[in-house]
MARDOFI-929855 format. One record per residue (C-alpha): residue number from 0; x, y, z. Coordinates in pm, whole numbers, plus 50000, padded with zeros to 5 digits. Example, Ala and Ser with C-alpha at 12.3 -4.5 7.8 and 13.67 -1.06 7.14 Angstrom:
2
+-----+-------+-------+-------+
!   n !     x !     y !     z !
+-----+-------+-------+-------+
!   0 ! 51230 ! 49550 ! 50780 !
!   1 ! 51367 ! 49894 ! 50714 !
+-----+-------+-------+-------+
REM end
This chain:
408
+-----+-------+-------+-------+
!   n !     x !     y !     z !
+-----+-------+-------+-------+
!   0 ! 26290 ! 40864 ! 22672 !
!   1 ! 26037 ! 41042 ! 22892 !
!   2 ! 26061 ! 41018 ! 23267 !
!   3 ! 25757 ! 40843 ! 23409 !
!   4 ! 25591 ! 40940 ! 23736 !
!   5 ! 25269 ! 40841 ! 23906 !
!   6 ! 25207 ! 41180 ! 24070 !
!   7 ! 25372 ! 41517 ! 24008 !
!   8 ! 25303 ! 41808 ! 24241 !
!   9 ! 25376 ! 42149 ! 24087 !
!  10 ! 25478 ! 42405 ! 24350 !
!  11 ! 25704 ! 42381 ! 24653 !
!  12 ! 25520 ! 42613 ! 24889 !
!  13 ! 25308 ! 42511 ! 25187 !
!  14 ! 25039 ! 42353 ! 24966 !
!  15 ! 25278 ! 42140 ! 24764 !
!  16 ! 25466 ! 42031 ! 25075 !
!  17 ! 25144 ! 41944 ! 25258 !
!  18 ! 25041 ! 41736 ! 24959 !
!  19 ! 25378 ! 41560 ! 24964 !
!  20 ! 25344 ! 41476 ! 25332 !
!  21 ! 24996 ! 41325 ! 25286 !
!  22 ! 25108 ! 41130 ! 24980 !
!  23 ! 25399 ! 40985 ! 25177 !
!  24 ! 25163 ! 40879 ! 25454 !
!  25 ! 24961 ! 40690 ! 25193 !
!  26 ! 25271 ! 40534 ! 25038 !
!  27 ! 25222 ! 40710 ! 24703 !
!  28 ! 25530 ! 40770 ! 24488 !
!  29 ! 25559 ! 41131 ! 24370 !
!  30 ! 25787 ! 41426 ! 24307 !
!  31 ! 25746 ! 41800 ! 24378 !
!  32 ! 25863 ! 42047 ! 24113 !
!  33 ! 25950 ! 42400 ! 24230 !
!  34 ! 26056 ! 42671 ! 23986 !
!  35 ! 26270 ! 42845 ! 24248 !
!  36 ! 26341 ! 42762 ! 24610 !
!  37 ! 26106 ! 42609 ! 24864 !
!  38 ! 25860 ! 42880 ! 24969 !
!  39 ! 25984 ! 43114 ! 24695 !
!  40 ! 25697 ! 43362 ! 24716 !
!  41 ! 25741 ! 43395 ! 25093 !
!  42 ! 26105 ! 43482 ! 25025 !
!  43 ! 26072 ! 43732 ! 24743 !
!  44 ! 25721 ! 43880 ! 24737 !
!  45 ! 25676 ! 44022 ! 25087 !
!  46 ! 25742 ! 44368 ! 25229 !
!  47 ! 25993 ! 44409 ! 25510 !
!  48 ! 25757 ! 44450 ! 25806 !
!  49 ! 25495 ! 44195 ! 25702 !
!  50 ! 25379 ! 43957 ! 25970 !
!  51 ! 25149 ! 43659 ! 25952 !
!  52 ! 24792 ! 43783 ! 25982 !
!  53 ! 24680 ! 43510 ! 26220 !
!  54 ! 24829 ! 43408 ! 26556 !
!  55 ! 25116 ! 43162 ! 26570 !
!  56 ! 24902 ! 42883 ! 26713 !
!  57 ! 24734 ! 42865 ! 26371 !
!  58 ! 25062 ! 42767 ! 26205 !
!  59 ! 24974 ! 42409 ! 26120 !
!  60 ! 25063 ! 42165 ! 25844 !
!  61 ! 25014 ! 41786 ! 25823 !
!  62 ! 25236 ! 41644 ! 26095 !
!  63 ! 25332 ! 41989 ! 26228 !
!  64 ! 25182 ! 42217 ! 26492 !
!  65 ! 25334 ! 42529 ! 26640 !
!  66 ! 25536 ! 42456 ! 26953 !
!  67 ! 25700 ! 42794 ! 27008 !
!  68 ! 25695 ! 43021 ! 27311 !
!  69 ! 25461 ! 43286 ! 27164 !
!  70 ! 25139 ! 43120 ! 27047 !
!  71 ! 24944 ! 43446 ! 27055 !
!  72 ! 25211 ! 43638 ! 26863 !
!  73 ! 25238 ! 43695 ! 26489 !
!  74 ! 25534 ! 43552 ! 26303 !
!  75 ! 25742 ! 43769 ! 26073 !
!  76 ! 25736 ! 43642 ! 25716 !
!  77 ! 26103 ! 43543 ! 25755 !
!  78 ! 25996 ! 43300 ! 26025 !
!  79 ! 25740 ! 43153 ! 25784 !
!  80 ! 26018 ! 43101 ! 25529 !
!  81 ! 26218 ! 42907 ! 25789 !
!  82 ! 25909 ! 42710 ! 25893 !
!  83 ! 25834 ! 42604 ! 25535 !
!  84 ! 26198 ! 42521 ! 25463 !
!  85 ! 26238 ! 42321 ! 25785 !
!  86 ! 25910 ! 42141 ! 25717 !
!  87 ! 26029 ! 42035 ! 25372 !
!  88 ! 26338 ! 41880 ! 25528 !
!  89 ! 26153 ! 41725 ! 25820 !
!  90 ! 25902 ! 41542 ! 25602 !
!  91 ! 26161 ! 41453 ! 25339 !
!  92 ! 25964 ! 41603 ! 25054 !
!  93 ! 26113 ! 41495 ! 24718 !
!  94 ! 26147 ! 41851 ! 24589 !
!  95 ! 26331 ! 41932 ! 24268 !
!  96 ! 26425 ! 42298 ! 24305 !
!  97 ! 26479 ! 42540 ! 24017 !
!  98 ! 26267 ! 42319 ! 23793 !
!  99 ! 26008 ! 42521 ! 23605 !
! 100 ! 25717 ! 42355 ! 23430 !
! 101 ! 25690 ! 42546 ! 23105 !
! 102 ! 25382 ! 42366 ! 22975 !
! 103 ! 25132 ! 42111 ! 23099 !
! 104 ! 24929 ! 41917 ! 22841 !
! 105 ! 24708 ! 41610 ! 22837 !
! 106 ! 24834 ! 41299 ! 22662 !
! 107 ! 24617 ! 41134 ! 22398 !
! 108 ! 24380 ! 40862 ! 22501 !
! 109 ! 24340 ! 40975 ! 22860 !
! 110 ! 24686 ! 40840 ! 22935 !
! 111 ! 24785 ! 41115 ! 23177 !
! 112 ! 24984 ! 41434 ! 23127 !
! 113 ! 25305 ! 41568 ! 22980 !
! 114 ! 25503 ! 41827 ! 23174 !
! 115 ! 25748 ! 42016 ! 22956 !
! 116 ! 26062 ! 42136 ! 23134 !
! 117 ! 26359 ! 42335 ! 23005 !
! 118 ! 26542 ! 42040 ! 22850 !
! 119 ! 26325 ! 41735 ! 22907 !
! 120 ! 25971 ! 41626 ! 22985 !
! 121 ! 25786 ! 41411 ! 23236 !
! 122 ! 25481 ! 41192 ! 23182 !
! 123 ! 25255 ! 41162 ! 23486 !
! 124 ! 24930 ! 40981 ! 23559 !
! 125 ! 24824 ! 41248 ! 23811 !
! 126 ! 24917 ! 41615 ! 23846 !
! 127 ! 24845 ! 41847 ! 24140 !
! 128 ! 24884 ! 42218 ! 24065 !
! 129 ! 24981 ! 42386 ! 24393 !
! 130 ! 25133 ! 42712 ! 24274 !
! 131 ! 24989 ! 42938 ! 24542 !
! 132 ! 24668 ! 43125 ! 24623 !
! 133 ! 24789 ! 43468 ! 24505 !
! 134 ! 24983 ! 43437 ! 24182 !
! 135 ! 24985 ! 43743 ! 23957 !
! 136 ! 24917 ! 44098 ! 24083 !
! 137 ! 24619 ! 44239 ! 23897 !
! 138 ! 24705 ! 44586 ! 23765 !
! 139 ! 24418 ! 44780 ! 23601 !
! 140 ! 24454 ! 44892 ! 23240 !
! 141 ! 24434 ! 45257 ! 23343 !
! 142 ! 24784 ! 45224 ! 23494 !
! 143 ! 24916 ! 45258 ! 23138 !
! 144 ! 24784 ! 45614 ! 23132 !
! 145 ! 25009 ! 45722 ! 23420 !
! 146 ! 25322 ! 45923 ! 23343 !
! 147 ! 25652 ! 45730 ! 23355 !
! 148 ! 25772 ! 45986 ! 23611 !
! 149 ! 25540 ! 45827 ! 23868 !
! 150 ! 25669 ! 45506 ! 24026 !
! 151 ! 25415 ! 45225 ! 24004 !
! 152 ! 25441 ! 44898 ! 24193 !
! 153 ! 25231 ! 44633 ! 24364 !
! 154 ! 25249 ! 44469 ! 24710 !
! 155 ! 25484 ! 44196 ! 24585 !
! 156 ! 25743 ! 44463 ! 24495 !
! 157 ! 25686 ! 44710 ! 24780 !
! 158 ! 25949 ! 44678 ! 25055 !
! 159 ! 25939 ! 44980 ! 25290 !
! 160 ! 25859 ! 45354 ! 25296 !
! 161 ! 26226 ! 45452 ! 25263 !
! 162 ! 26256 ! 45275 ! 24928 !
! 163 ! 25996 ! 45505 ! 24769 !
! 164 ! 26074 ! 45844 ! 24616 !
! 165 ! 25989 ! 46156 ! 24812 !
! 166 ! 25635 ! 46280 ! 24776 !
! 167 ! 25285 ! 46154 ! 24841 !
! 168 ! 25183 ! 45792 ! 24787 !
! 169 ! 24854 ! 45672 ! 24642 !
! 170 ! 24753 ! 45324 ! 24756 !
! 171 ! 24477 ! 45180 ! 24538 !
! 172 ! 24279 ! 44909 ! 24714 !
! 173 ! 24185 ! 44863 ! 25079 !
! 174 ! 24208 ! 44487 ! 25117 !
! 175 ! 24452 ! 44323 ! 25356 !
! 176 ! 24764 ! 44439 ! 25172 !
! 177 ! 24646 ! 44788 ! 25082 !
! 178 ! 24535 ! 44884 ! 25432 !
! 179 ! 24850 ! 44749 ! 25597 !
! 180 ! 25077 ! 44932 ! 25353 !
! 181 ! 24880 ! 45256 ! 25385 !
! 182 ! 24897 ! 45222 ! 25764 !
! 183 ! 25274 ! 45171 ! 25754 !
! 184 ! 25330 ! 45466 ! 25521 !
! 185 ! 25118 ! 45692 ! 25740 !
! 186 ! 25308 ! 45590 ! 26053 !
! 187 ! 25632 ! 45666 ! 25869 !
! 188 ! 25518 ! 46023 ! 25814 !
! 189 ! 25433 ! 45992 ! 25446 !
! 190 ! 25139 ! 46172 ! 25288 !
! 191 ! 24898 ! 45898 ! 25194 !
! 192 ! 24601 ! 45877 ! 24961 !
! 193 ! 24395 ! 45559 ! 24987 !
! 194 ! 24145 ! 45458 ! 24718 !
! 195 ! 23912 ! 45219 ! 24897 !
! 196 ! 23762 ! 44894 ! 24777 !
! 197 ! 23515 ! 44659 ! 24944 !
! 198 ! 23647 ! 44503 ! 25264 !
! 199 ! 23527 ! 44378 ! 25601 !
! 200 ! 23633 ! 44539 ! 25925 !
! 201 ! 23684 ! 44304 ! 26222 !
! 202 ! 23840 ! 44338 ! 26567 !
! 203 ! 24185 ! 44190 ! 26609 !
! 204 ! 24068 ! 44054 ! 26945 !
! 205 ! 23737 ! 44048 ! 27127 !
! 206 ! 23659 ! 43919 ! 27476 !
! 207 ! 24017 ! 43790 ! 27502 !
! 208 ! 24009 ! 43582 ! 27182 !
! 209 ! 24172 ! 43649 ! 26848 !
! 210 ! 23942 ! 43697 ! 26551 !
! 211 ! 24072 ! 43369 ! 26404 !
! 212 ! 23945 ! 43185 ! 26714 !
! 213 ! 23607 ! 43349 ! 26664 !
! 214 ! 23592 ! 43265 ! 26294 !
! 215 ! 23649 ! 42901 ! 26387 !
! 216 ! 23398 ! 42904 ! 26674 !
! 217 ! 23129 ! 43074 ! 26466 !
! 218 ! 23167 ! 42819 ! 26188 !
! 219 ! 23282 ! 43071 ! 25932 !
! 220 ! 23579 ! 42859 ! 25834 !
! 221 ! 23344 ! 42569 ! 25762 !
! 222 ! 23141 ! 42772 ! 25515 !
! 223 ! 23211 ! 42652 ! 25162 !
! 224 ! 23247 ! 42848 ! 24841 !
! 225 ! 22937 ! 42673 ! 24707 !
! 226 ! 22726 ! 42839 ! 24976 !
! 227 ! 22771 ! 43178 ! 24807 !
! 228 ! 22568 ! 43284 ! 24501 !
! 229 ! 22774 ! 43220 ! 24184 !
! 230 ! 23059 ! 43109 ! 24416 !
! 231 ! 23144 ! 43475 ! 24482 !
! 232 ! 23309 ! 43484 ! 24823 !
! 233 ! 23291 ! 43790 ! 25053 !
! 234 ! 23556 ! 44064 ! 25059 !
! 235 ! 23865 ! 44019 ! 25273 !
! 236 ! 23887 ! 44114 ! 25640 !
! 237 ! 24148 ! 44378 ! 25720 !
! 238 ! 24380 ! 44350 ! 26020 !
! 239 ! 24750 ! 44330 ! 26097 !
! 240 ! 24997 ! 44129 ! 26304 !
! 241 ! 25245 ! 44418 ! 26339 !
! 242 ! 25328 ! 44537 ! 26693 !
! 243 ! 25147 ! 44247 ! 26854 !
! 244 ! 24843 ! 44280 ! 26628 !
! 245 ! 24574 ! 44546 ! 26618 !
! 246 ! 24261 ! 44650 ! 26432 !
! 247 ! 24291 ! 44831 ! 26101 !
! 248 ! 24012 ! 45081 ! 26046 !
! 249 ! 24019 ! 45297 ! 25733 !
! 250 ! 23819 ! 45568 ! 25910 !
! 251 ! 24094 ! 45588 ! 26173 !
! 252 ! 24354 ! 45613 ! 25898 !
! 253 ! 24156 ! 45907 ! 25761 !
! 254 ! 24140 ! 46068 ! 26105 !
! 255 ! 24518 ! 46023 ! 26131 !
! 256 ! 24576 ! 46215 ! 25810 !
! 257 ! 24525 ! 45979 ! 25517 !
! 258 ! 24316 ! 46118 ! 25234 !
! 259 ! 24056 ! 45849 ! 25169 !
! 260 ! 23885 ! 45852 ! 24831 !
! 261 ! 23651 ! 45626 ! 24638 !
! 262 ! 23730 ! 45380 ! 24363 !
! 263 ! 23960 ! 45497 ! 24084 !
! 264 ! 23778 ! 45432 ! 23756 !
! 265 ! 23968 ! 45614 ! 23479 !
! 266 ! 24289 ! 45806 ! 23407 !
! 267 ! 24382 ! 46075 ! 23157 !
! 268 ! 24653 ! 46343 ! 23140 !
! 269 ! 24778 ! 46282 ! 23492 !
! 270 ! 24434 ! 46294 ! 23650 !
! 271 ! 24227 ! 46009 ! 23793 !
! 272 ! 23851 ! 46003 ! 23776 !
! 273 ! 23714 ! 45880 ! 24108 !
! 274 ! 23382 ! 45726 ! 24199 !
! 275 ! 23228 ! 45908 ! 24494 !
! 276 ! 23160 ! 45589 ! 24690 !
! 277 ! 23415 ! 45600 ! 24972 !
! 278 ! 23158 ! 45651 ! 25248 !
! 279 ! 22935 ! 45377 ! 25110 !
! 280 ! 23226 ! 45130 ! 25121 !
! 281 ! 23321 ! 45235 ! 25475 !
! 282 ! 22960 ! 45210 ! 25590 !
! 283 ! 22947 ! 44853 ! 25461 !
! 284 ! 23271 ! 44774 ! 25645 !
! 285 ! 23122 ! 44917 ! 25965 !
! 286 ! 22810 ! 44707 ! 25918 !
! 287 ! 23025 ! 44397 ! 25882 !
! 288 ! 23201 ! 44489 ! 26207 !
! 289 ! 22873 ! 44536 ! 26392 !
! 290 ! 22738 ! 44211 ! 26250 !
! 291 ! 23046 ! 44024 ! 26367 !
! 292 ! 23011 ! 44157 ! 26724 !
! 293 ! 22642 ! 44064 ! 26728 !
! 294 ! 22723 ! 43709 ! 26616 !
! 295 ! 22991 ! 43676 ! 26886 !
! 296 ! 22763 ! 43806 ! 27163 !
! 297 ! 22486 ! 43570 ! 27056 !
! 298 ! 22735 ! 43284 ! 27062 !
! 299 ! 22848 ! 43370 ! 27416 !
! 300 ! 22492 ! 43415 ! 27536 !
! 301 ! 22416 ! 43054 ! 27442 !
! 302 ! 22614 ! 42952 ! 27748 !
! 303 ! 22923 ! 42814 ! 27575 !
! 304 ! 23160 ! 42646 ! 27819 !
! 305 ! 23462 ! 42868 ! 27779 !
! 306 ! 23615 ! 43160 ! 27962 !
! 307 ! 23597 ! 43501 ! 27805 !
! 308 ! 23745 ! 43831 ! 27913 !
! 309 ! 23511 ! 44107 ! 28022 !
! 310 ! 23377 ! 44311 ! 27736 !
! 311 ! 23557 ! 44641 ! 27708 !
! 312 ! 23373 ! 44972 ! 27661 !
! 313 ! 23239 ! 45014 ! 27313 !
! 314 ! 23409 ! 45214 ! 27044 !
! 315 ! 23367 ! 45591 ! 27052 !
! 316 ! 23099 ! 45746 ! 26835 !
! 317 ! 23128 ! 45724 ! 26458 !
! 318 ! 23425 ! 45907 ! 26310 !
! 319 ! 23360 ! 46191 ! 26065 !
! 320 ! 23262 ! 46088 ! 25717 !
! 321 ! 23532 ! 46131 ! 25455 !
! 322 ! 23505 ! 46405 ! 25199 !
! 323 ! 23419 ! 46258 ! 24861 !
! 324 ! 23606 ! 46364 ! 24549 !
! 325 ! 23540 ! 46294 ! 24183 !
! 326 ! 23892 ! 46352 ! 24052 !
! 327 ! 24250 ! 46341 ! 24170 !
! 328 ! 24541 ! 46522 ! 24003 !
! 329 ! 24868 ! 46341 ! 24065 !
! 330 ! 25076 ! 46651 ! 23998 !
! 331 ! 24866 ! 46888 ! 24209 !
! 332 ! 24872 ! 46648 ! 24505 !
! 333 ! 25241 ! 46574 ! 24470 !
! 334 ! 25183 ! 46200 ! 24421 !
! 335 ! 25506 ! 46037 ! 24306 !
! 336 ! 25423 ! 45673 ! 24381 !
! 337 ! 25122 ! 45451 ! 24317 !
! 338 ! 25088 ! 45111 ! 24484 !
! 339 ! 24830 ! 44897 ! 24309 !
! 340 ! 24688 ! 44674 ! 24585 !
! 341 ! 24406 ! 44569 ! 24355 !
! 342 ! 24407 ! 44194 ! 24402 !
! 343 ! 24549 ! 43900 ! 24214 !
! 344 ! 24481 ! 43706 ! 23898 !
! 345 ! 24560 ! 43347 ! 23813 !
! 346 ! 24877 ! 43271 ! 23620 !
! 347 ! 24796 ! 42955 ! 23424 !
! 348 ! 24906 ! 43046 ! 23075 !
! 349 ! 25134 ! 42742 ! 23080 !
! 350 ! 24844 ! 42500 ! 23134 !
! 351 ! 24735 ! 42373 ! 22793 !
! 352 ! 24426 ! 42193 ! 22920 !
! 353 ! 24073 ! 42340 ! 22888 !
! 354 ! 23989 ! 42341 ! 23256 !
! 355 ! 23919 ! 42713 ! 23312 !
! 356 ! 23604 ! 42921 ! 23300 !
! 357 ! 23551 ! 43241 ! 23102 !
! 358 ! 23728 ! 43441 ! 23376 !
! 359 ! 24031 ! 43218 ! 23379 !
! 360 ! 23941 ! 43046 ! 23707 !
! 361 ! 24003 ! 42673 ! 23749 !
! 362 ! 23683 ! 42471 ! 23718 !
! 363 ! 23702 ! 42252 ! 24027 !
! 364 ! 23519 ! 42120 ! 24330 !
! 365 ! 23749 ! 42112 ! 24631 !
! 366 ! 24042 ! 42082 ! 24393 !
! 367 ! 23896 ! 41806 ! 24175 !
! 368 ! 23864 ! 41906 ! 23809 !
! 369 ! 23653 ! 41752 ! 23532 !
! 370 ! 23977 ! 41617 ! 23382 !
! 371 ! 24061 ! 41281 ! 23546 !
! 372 ! 24392 ! 41296 ! 23727 !
! 373 ! 24423 ! 41676 ! 23732 !
! 374 ! 24386 ! 41855 ! 24065 !
! 375 ! 24439 ! 42197 ! 24224 !
! 376 ! 24543 ! 42270 ! 24581 !
! 377 ! 24594 ! 42576 ! 24798 !
! 378 ! 24375 ! 42823 ! 24609 !
! 379 ! 24210 ! 43113 ! 24791 !
! 380 ! 23855 ! 43001 ! 24874 !
! 381 ! 23908 ! 42680 ! 24675 !
! 382 ! 23670 ! 42501 ! 24911 !
! 383 ! 23661 ! 42717 ! 25225 !
! 384 ! 23850 ! 43025 ! 25336 !
! 385 ! 24106 ! 42798 ! 25503 !
! 386 ! 24194 ! 42635 ! 25171 !
! 387 ! 24458 ! 42900 ! 25111 !
! 388 ! 24596 ! 42898 ! 25466 !
! 389 ! 24862 ! 42682 ! 25629 !
! 390 ! 24603 ! 42559 ! 25877 !
! 391 ! 24359 ! 42441 ! 25612 !
! 392 ! 24559 ! 42310 ! 25319 !
! 393 ! 24622 ! 41973 ! 25487 !
! 394 ! 24253 ! 41879 ! 25498 !
! 395 ! 24214 ! 41954 ! 25128 !
! 396 ! 24530 ! 41754 ! 25052 !
! 397 ! 24387 ! 41452 ! 25236 !
! 398 ! 24064 ! 41484 ! 25040 !
! 399 ! 24254 ! 41483 ! 24709 !
! 400 ! 24466 ! 41183 ! 24801 !
! 401 ! 24151 ! 40992 ! 24891 !
! 402 ! 24009 ! 41077 ! 24548 !
! 403 ! 24329 ! 40961 ! 24379 !
! 404 ! 24314 ! 40634 ! 24571 !
! 405 ! 23957 ! 40581 ! 24465 !
! 406 ! 24035 ! 40630 ! 24096 !
! 407 ! 24380 ! 40472 ! 24081 !
+-----+-------+-------+-------+
REM end
């Protein structure tokens, strides 16, 4: 006999819990299935020093706002674990822990879905997949060409500089994770090589306001994925919440001793072939920084009724350009560790429903798929940039519940 449910939410992180809270407010019966513990990825896939990238006042979920004593601070990831766990208890989310969905398939005749578990199955009229915005680290194929003597890992397995073998470290990718890890390694006295990728440089604070405040004020969080050609969203902004929060500038990392190189494009016999595009990528990041400051100044000059700190003196003149290279020998440079901070892929091999495009991305509009009753929640740039953040997942959850109510 199959268990019958109206709504099943897959994933017990912030997205799944936000969905549960909104469903409860609407009086909708449901369960939440979590393969591990509540907030499992926050517990097991973060490095030791990681702090929330946005200020504490942005920690928001349906029915919860930050009430702590340090709204402008940046919570350690351990505090986020406690927040998510406490939130699950506070809202009474019906979470079934250590319950992995091994397969999700559509029932015949548009009668809903079957969720296959380890020793049973559940039939549901509606399913919300809320398994996180960053699911499976994307490791390039060329990693297979690297000698087994070189340690290779990704940001979900990196913990701290002391856990790495002696020798130089190559960080591949200069998004949010790559730049923060490279920065930490450099501050720990390690020799660091950083292969850059496209990113946006922004100030941690400007005129007394955090960059998150400015993103909100400038309307950047309201911009939808559909406003970009082919739904290709812009590269990530790089910054950190460590030590009270500060800017992360790859050029400054280079000036501090990091060897910055272009994109790694091939590997053979212990040598990487490198595209000589490091300066082009850094120039684009600098242009993004300048464009952000221009937008902020224009905003202030409109006479907005708010108080802003005096503008500080501008940055010093441009730092020296990095020296381009076309190859990198791991042995000659003493590189014993490679950290692949090269982004994430979706992990939906267990979903047996044709609802993905040729790149494996869910076909959806603000979480609504072409398959009646099947929804996604909490994806990076699912609808807006905030869709993958604690502060934005609630609005998307409310939208989905409204759609469910309209088609019930």
